[in-house]
C-alpha positions in Angstrom: 98.1 82.5 92.9 94.6 84.7 92.6 93.8 87.6 95.2 90.6 87.6 97.1 87.7 84.9 97.1 83.9 85.1 95.3 82.2 84.8 98.0 78.3 83.1 96.5 80.7 80.7 95.2 83.3 80.0 97.9 80.0 79.3 99.8 79.6 76.3 96.9 83.0 74.9 97.5 84.4 76.6 95.1 87.8 78.3 96.2 90.6 80.1 94.5 88.7 82.3 92.5 89.9 86.0 93.2 87.9 88.8 93.9 87.9 92.4 91.5 90.6 94.4 93.4 91.0 98.3 92.9 94.4 98.7 94.0 97.0 98.9 96.8 99.6 101.3 98.7 103.0 99.7 98.8 105.2 101.8 102.3 108.6 102.4 102.8 108.4 99.1 105.1 108.5 96.7 101.7 104.4 95.9 102.4 101.6 96.0 99.6 98.5 96.4 101.5 94.9 95.5 99.6 91.6 95.8 100.7 89.2 96.8 97.9 88.3 93.7 97.1 84.8 91.8 96.7 85.5 89.4 100.3 85.7 92.1 102.9 89.4 91.5 104.0 92.8 93.3 104.4 95.9 91.8 103.0 99.2 92.8 103.6 102.5 91.1 101.2 105.8 91.5 101.4 106.7 94.2 98.4 110.0 91.5 97.6 108.6 88.4 97.7 104.7 88.6 96.9 104.0 86.5 99.9 101.3 87.3 102.2 102.1 88.4 105.4 99.2 89.7 107.4 95.1 89.0 106.7 92.4 90.2 108.6 88.3 90.1 107.9 86.5 93.5 107.9 82.8 94.3 108.8 82.4 95.0 104.9 83.9 95.6 101.9 87.0 98.5 101.2 85.1 100.9 99.0 88.8 102.5 98.5 92.4 102.2 97.7 94.4 101.9 101.0 95.6 105.2 102.4 98.9 105.2 104.9 100.2 107.8 106.8 102.4 108.7 110.1 101.6 110.3 113.2 104.9 111.2 115.7 107.1 108.6 113.6 104.0 105.8 114.1 102.5 104.3 110.7 99.4 103.8 109.8 97.1 102.2 106.8 93.4 103.2 106.1 90.9 101.8 104.3 87.5 103.0 103.8 84.8 100.4 103.8 81.2 100.7 102.4 77.6 101.7 104.1 75.3 98.3 104.9 72.3 99.5 105.7 71.0 95.9 106.7 73.3 95.8 109.7 73.1 99.9 110.9 76.3 100.7 109.4 76.3 103.9 107.5 80.5 103.2 106.2 83.3 104.0 107.8 87.2 103.4 107.6 89.3 100.6 109.4 93.1 101.9 110.7 95.5 99.6 111.5 98.8 100.7 113.7 102.2 98.8 112.2 104.8 97.9 113.9 
């Protein structure tokens, strides 16, 4: 199954096109996170079966491989996003805590 969508083609009713992907990261808990796709989403997949278990929208496209780190035993994933001058957004990071 293709990962991501080409937004321009999706607007024309063409779906399941896939998207350029820059890579992902796996966690010790068996998840793979991918966010560097052109459709402005971050997704988590089950490492054992490849099924998507979570996704959410980002304000802009992810620009790097997702990072993961822990603070006081709590794990986080972070993705850098592209700046968007039209939205007066200078780029930044989205960080999500894992349960």
